[in-house]
N, C-alpha and C positions, 0 to 999 in steps of 0.2 A: 702698575708698579712692575719694575723688573724682577724677573723670577730669580730668586737668591739660590745660588748653586750650593747643593749639599754634597759633602765629601763622607765617605764612610768613616764611622767612628766607632770606638769601643762601646759595647753595650753597657748601659748603665743599671746600677743595682736597683731592684724593685721591691716593694714591700706591700703585703696583702691589706695593710691599714688596720690590722688589729692591734689593740693594746696589749701589754704584756701580761695583765691579770683580768682578761674577760674572755667569755665564751663566744662561739661564732655567732650566736643570735644577737647578743649585746654588740657586737663589733658590726654586724650589718645595720642593726638600728641606727647606730651612731654614725655610721658611714652615710646613710640615707640622710640623716638630719644635716650633716656637714654639707652634703650635696645641695640641699635644698636652700641653705642659709648663705652659702658662699659661692659667688659666680665664678666660673672656670676663668683661669688667667688667660690673657689674649696671646701671650707668647713668651716663652722663656729666654728669648734672646733679642737684643737690640742691634739692627743693622742699619747702616747709612744706605738709603735707597735712592736719595735725589741730591743734587749738589748744583750750585750756581753762584756766580759772582758778578759784581758790576762796580765800575770805577767811573770817576768823572773824566771828561775829555781834556780837560785842561792839564797840561804836563809842564812842571817846572824842572828843568835841568840844572846840574851843578854849574854850568856857564851861566845860567840866570841869576842863579844865587851869587855868582861873583860880582854882579852889578848891584847887589843889596848889601852884602856883608863882606868882611875881610876874610876871604877864603879862596880856595881854587879848587878846580875838579881833581887834581891829583891827590890834594890833601884829603878830600872827602871820600874818594875811592880806597885810599890806603888804610883809613881809619875804620870805615864802615861798610865798604863794599856797594854803596848806593851811587847810581848815576843820575837817577830822576825820580820824580814822584809824582802822582796825580793829585790834584787838589780840586775842591768844589768851588770854583770861581762864580758860578750862578747862584745868586741868593736863593733860588729855587730848589737847588740841590742841597739836601739835608740828609741827616742820617737816616731818617724814616724813608725818604723817597729812594735812596741808594739800596736800603735793605728790601724795599718792596720789589724792585727789580729783580734782586738776586733771589729773593723767595719765590717769585713767579718762575724763574728759571729753574729752581730745584723741583718744584711741583710738576713742572713740565717734563723734567727728566724722569721723575718717579712716575708719571701719568697717575697723579692722584689729586682729585678735586680739593679745593680749599676746605669745602665743609666737612671733609673727613679727618681734619686737624683736630686734635683734642688739647694741645697745649702749644703756646708759642713762648720761646725763651729768648729774649733780645739781649745780648751782651754788649754794652757800649759804656765808654767813659765820656762821650759827647751825645747825651740824650737830647730829644728835641725840647725837653722841658724838665724842670724837676719833678714835676707830675703835672699831667698824666703820664703813665709809662709809654715809652716809645713803642713798646710791643703792642700795646692797645691800638694805637694809630695803625700799625701794620696789619693787625687783625681786622680792622674795619675796612682797610683798601683791599685785603685779599678776599673778603666776604667769607671769613672763616668763622661762621655764626656759632659753631658748636666748641670753639677753643677759649680755654683760659689763656691768659696773657700777662707777662710780667717781664720787667728789666732785671738784668744780672749785673752787679758791680764787682768785678774783681780785675779791673784794668786788663792788661794784655793776655792774662791767663784766663779771661772770662769766657772765651769760646769753649775751651775744654771743661771748664767748670759746667757750662751749659750742657755739654755732651754727658756729663756725670748725672746732672738732674734728670736728662732725659732718659738715660739708661734706668735710673731709680724709678721712674714713673713707670716704664714699660715692665720692668721685672716684678713690680708690685701689682701689675695687672690694672692699673688705674688708666692707662693710655695706649692707644695702638700706634697713633701717629703724633710725633713731637718735632716741631720745626724749631731749629736751633740757629740763630742768626748772629753774626759778629758784624757791626757797622760802626763806622767813625768817620767824623769830619773833624779830624785833629787840626787842620789848617785854620780852624777858627779860634783854637785856644794856644795857637803857637806865636811867640814874639819873634816877628821877622827880622828884628834887629839883633836877636842873640844868635849867634853863630854855633853855639853848642847845641841848641835845640832845633833851630829852624832846618837844618839840613837833614835831620833825622826822620821827620813824620810825613805822612801821606794820608790820603782819604780813600775810602773804599768800603764795600760790603761783600759779604760771603754768607752763604745759607747752605744748610744741609737738612734733609728729611730723614728722622730716624723712626724705623718702624719695628713693630713686634713681629716676631717669626719664631717658628718652630725649628727651623734650621740651625744647628750649632754654629757658632762663631759670632761675629760682629764685635760689639765693644766689650771685651773680656775683662779688663781690670782698668782701675783709675787710681789716681794718687792726687789728691789736694793738699796745699799746705800754705802756711801763712807765718809772717813774722813781722807784726805790727811795730816792733822797736825801729824797724827801718822805715817807717812810713813817711818820714820827712825827707827821705832821700829821692823820691820822686813823687811830686805833689803839685795840685793847684791850690795855693793856699786859700784864696777867697772865694765867696760864694755860698758857703755853708753856714752852719750856726756857729762854728768857732770864730768865723770872720765874715760877717753878713757883708753884702754888697753896699758900697758907699762911694762917694766922691774920691774920697782918699784911696780906697782899694783899686778903684778903676784906674786913676791917674798914676799910682805906683806900680801898675803892672802886675798886681797879684792875682789876676784871672788867668795869667799864662802860665804855662808848664815850667816848673823849676826841677832841675835835675842834678845829682851829685854823680856824675858820669863814672868816676872810678869806684864809687862804693856800688853802684848798680852793676857795673862790669863784674867786679868780685863775687858778688851775689849770684849773678845769673850763671857764671860759668861753673860755679858750685852745685847750684840746685838742679840745674838741666841735666846734668849727668846723674845725680844722685835720684831724682824722680824717675828717670828713665830706667834706671835699674830696679827701681821698686816695682814698677809695673810689669816689666819683664819677668820678674820673679814670680809675681802674682798670678801671670798668665801661664806660667810653666815654660817661658822661653829663655834663651839667651842671646846675646848680640849677635851671635852667628846665625840665628834663626830670622833675624830681621832682614825684610827685602826693601823696606822704604822707611826712612825718618822725614816727618814734615814738622820741622821745628818753626817756632815762633820767629818771624823775620824782621829782627831788631838790628843786627849788627853781625857782619861776616866773621869778624874775629871772636864773638862769642859763640857762633856756631862751630867754628874751628877748635877753639880751646876746650869746648864742652863734649860735642858729639863726635867729633873727629879724633881729637887727640886722647881724651880720657876713656872713651868708650870704645876707641879703636874701630869705629864703623867707617868703611870706606867712603869716599866722597860720592862716587856713583850712586850710593843708596842714600843719599842725603839731598832732598830737593831744595833748592834755593832760587827765589826769584826777587830777593829785595833789591837787586840792582834797578829794577824797573819800577818798584812801588814804594820803597822805603819801608818805615816802620807804620803799618796800619793798625797797630794794636789789636784789638778783638778781631779784625778781619783779616789779619795775615795768615793765619792757618787755613781757613776756609779757601781764601784765594788760591793759595799755594797748592791745596788738595785739588781745586779745579784744574789749575795749570798742569800738575803732575798727571792727572787723568787725560788731559789733552795731549801731553807729550808721550803718552804711551808708558809712563813710569809705574802704572798701577793696573794690576790684573787680578781676577779672582784666585783666591788660594795665597795672596800675599799676606805676610804678616806686617803690619804697620804700626808705627808709634808716632802719636801727636804729642809735644811737649813745649811748654812755654812758661814765661815768668811775666811778672809785671809788678806795678806799684802795689803798695799795701803794706809789707811787700808779700806778693804772692808766687805760687808756683803750682803747675799742674801738668799731668801727663796722663795719657791713655793709650793702651795696647789694643789693636783690633786684628781680628782674623777676617780679611776682606772676601766677601763671597757674592758681591754684587756686579753683574756684568757691567763693563764700562764702555761698551759700544753704543753710540747713540742711535736710537731707532728713529727714522723719519717720521715725522707726524704728518698726517694727512691734513688737506685743506679743511675739511669738516671738522676735525678735532681741534685744530688751531682756532677756527672760527668759534666754535663753541666755547673754547676756553676763554677767548677775548670777551666774548658776549657776557660770561658769568662776572668778569671783573666790571664790566659797564654796568651790569646789573647791581653789583655791589656798591658802585659808587651812586647810582640812583637811589638805592635803598637808604644809603647813608644820608643823602641830602633829604630825603622824605622824613627820616627819623628827626633830623634837625629842624625842619619845618614844623613838625607835629610839636616837638619841644617848645619852639617859638609861639606856636598859637597857645598853647596851654600856659605859657608864661604871661601873656599878655591878656587873656580873658580873665574876668573876675573869679574869684574862688568861690563857689556856691555856698560852701560850707562856713565861710567867714566873710559875709558880705560887709562891704566898707572897709576892707583891711588896709586900703591905701589912703583912707581919709585920716585927718587929724582928729584924735579923740576930742570930743567936747561933751559938756554936760547938756543933758536932754530936759526938755519941759517936765517930763514925766517925774523927774527926780530933782525938784529944786534944792539948792543948797543954801543954807543960812550961816552966817557967821556969828557966834555967840560966845563971848568970852575968849576970844583967841582960838576956839575950836571950830572945826567945820563939821556940821551934823547935817543928815538928810532928814526931810520931813517925811 
């Protein structure tokens, strides 16, 4: 794992552990009991130590969309800032497969093996299935045998929600490494005949590894919010318990994204600025202290109206890459983070803000004191080979477990012989009909 850089900080107040109304002996005894009962925390700070992203190869440009719907490149660029987007054209490309590649890159940057991960959080609005969780499929592919895994549904705010959950697990002492992933295949739920939505969305995945550390800094503060009264402004109406899948819902296009663009715009420009102010205040920062803002990449006008105009943060401190990817929902912030690092926009000691909004309606922001070195260390051939071997072994182990389950399923259960046979009356208990009643002799 990259060595997290520590800068001098003011000394923190300490206590001797004595209670107000106890003598020294009682305090010592109580302290010993507490030491025996409570394991020491793994770290008081949560740092991002690994990062990676992956997008499909297929690119759809604005000129391509001109052939599909009534639109043009100038109209899309002026209203959204988007020039192209990546889409999962290969049926084998899914939210899970994109996430697995991104996660492996994050583990490689951190130089941490998958079996060290304690928890995997997958933020997505396009999961593989309603259940099982996409995070569980990622866990299996990585060979993260010691990790819990779950999906998080907060739409485009989901990645920052995931960081908040990771920070909480680490500060509570329940995890040392938490993998947070944002992954989407939104092209699968977009109506490509609706110009109001098909121009906006793209596919991709981004992942970060959050680690416990004693070095001050990392994720300092978070702000999470929601307003369910606006749930219908950005929604996929069918497929859930409110409107189960049927021939009618499929034929009427109710499984595609529906959006009230004006309402979402007004909401987003308000909450992006307000949430950023909250996390800065909680972290003890002002807007002047901020070195980099990585906003949710939804629309260039939303970013301009909220971060640039309301917060007065200069454009050179705001990283934008939506022109290449469009709105990748939960994946947009981690993809942008990775590209900001590649572009040299992030260095140890920088004060950083992630902020986003999404369906729900939801919003989320977090403030970070970045301490992790961003220079890539070249991995030797032996380390790369060994890492690839662990993933091959994970795939083999998964196949073996599936085979064992199949064998147990086809073999008869020794505790319940004849379980698959039709129940029938045996000669040992003949049955007679008497007066309309069935009795056993």
